[in-house]
N, C-alpha and C positions, 0 to 999 in steps of 0.2 A: 112964497117959500122956494127959497134960496137954500141951493148947494149944502150950506153946512145944515140947514135946520134938517130939511130929508134925509141926512145922514145921523141927525141923533134922533130924527123920528124913526128906525131903520136898528138904530142900535136897541134904542128903548123897544120895540118892538120883539127881537131876538133874544135882547136878554128879563125880559120877562114870559117869550112863550115856547112853553113847553114840545122841541122837536124830536119826540124820541118814537112819536109813533113814524114818522117818515124819516126818521135814521133806522128802523127797524126791519121800512122797504125797498131803501136803498141795496141796490143790490154794486159790487166789486170787480172788475174785472182786474183780471192778475195779469199784470205785464206779458207772464211767462204764458198765456193761453193767445194773445197777438202774434195773428203768422208772420205775418211782415211787417218791418218796423217803417213807418214813413218819415219824407223825409220834405223838408220842402225847397221850394226850388224858384227863385223869382224871374219873372216872365215878363215882359214888356212887348205890350202890343197897341194899335193904334185906339184912339177911343173908338171908333164907329163897332169895332170886334168887338171891345169890352159890352158894349151895350144892345147889339143883335145878344149876344151869351148871354147877360143877365134877361131878355126880354124872354131868350129862346127857355134857361132856367127854371123862371117865371114861369110860365110859360106849365111848364113840368112837374114844377112844384117842390126844386130839388135845388143847393145850393150851387152859386156858380161852380164853386173848386171842383164837386159833385159833378156836378156835365163833363167840364175839360177831363177830369179821371176820367172817367170812364169814352165821350170820345178815343182817347188816350190810347186806354186799351185795347179799345177794338184793334183802331188801324194797327197798333204795336202785333194781333191778334192777324190782321190780314197782312202784312209784313214778314213775319217770319212763320206762316202757316202751320204754328205751333200744332200736333191733333191732340193734345191734350191742354190747350188753353180753353177756357171758358167767359164766358158773355155775362155781366153780370145781371141779375134778375131787372133792379131798375132797368137794364138798358133797354133787354127783353118786352118789359111793361112799358117804354116812352115809346117803341115801333108800335104794338099794337094798339098804345092810345092814339096815335099820327095817323097808322093807315084809318082808325076805326070811323076820325073826325073829314080825312078826304073822302074814307070811302062817302061820308054821311051829306060832303057837302056835293057830292059830285050826281 
């Protein structure tokens, strides 16, 4: 099947399918409720480092960018020793899972 025929098949599907139920179940995130805007920053890393990040993220079931963001936030929290700083719940869950795995392996 060519890309053109896939596109036509997809277009036909959405032209003839009632999506009202899906639209009713959808939710809209109001940009006003987002606490902090996200900014993209390009970072060059050696391939072995990226490979290790990907493996770790896959093991935890999260995206590489999420893992990197969590690790940076954790390190910044340690560096600033901010009393009001919080640690993401996913980081806590990953720590618990990691410790549980280590204990089970022992």
